[in-house]
N, C-alpha and C positions, 0 to 999 in steps of 0.2 A: 111194814116199814120201819125195819130195826132201828134203823138211823134217829127216827122223830120220835119211838120208844124213850131213846138213848137221850135226846132232849129233853122231852119230858121228866124223867127221873132226874136228870142233872138240875133241871130246875125246880122240883120238887126238894133234893139235897140241899141245894143253894138258899130257896126260900127258907127251910129250915135252921140252915148255920146263921144267916144275915138276920133274922126275925124269928127268933127262938121263941118267943110269945106271942106271936102273931100265929090265930088257926087260919082257917081257910078263908073264910069269909073274912075276915080283917086283912089278909093281905091281898085278896082280890079288892076290897073296897080302896087300899094304897095303889092297887095296879090301876082302878078305875073300871073292871069287869065284873059280871058277875060270878059268885062262887061257882057256878055250874060251869061257866068258860074256863075258869083258872082250874076246875076238875080235867076239863078237855084239853088243856094244855099240857096238865102233868100227864096226860095218858099217851101225847103226840099226836093228839086228831088233827087231822089235814085241814078239818072245816074250819079251824081257827086262824083268822088272819097272822099273817106275818108281822104283821104292826104290833100286837099283843106280847109276841115274844120277845120281839125289841124293844118296847117299854117295860118290859120284865127284866131282861136283860140291862137294859140303862138304870133301872132300881135297885138290880142287884152291883151293880158295878163290874158287867161284865159284857158290855157293848164290845169291847175291841175285838171278839172274834168274829162279828158280822162282818168284818170287813175282809174277813179270810174265807167267805162262803164259795165267793167265785173266784178267788184267788187263781192264776195258772203259775205253777212254778217253771221256773226258767229250767231248758235242760242244758248238758254240756256244749248241747250244738248251737243255742241260741245266741245271737251277737249281741 
């Protein structure tokens, strides 16, 4: 699942940018998950609930991207 791997990588990069002094344990505490869960999230592990990815997005001010997950693009033929 290349997309999930990329989501995990983006989470890690965003975490380091927004909270540069936090280690994984500190950020996991902010997020309300275990360090092991955060590690799974940063690997794009499917076993982690989408709820936690959304919580991370909120914490990192990136939640607006979630509204586009299942957005249908209009084509030229749509009314």
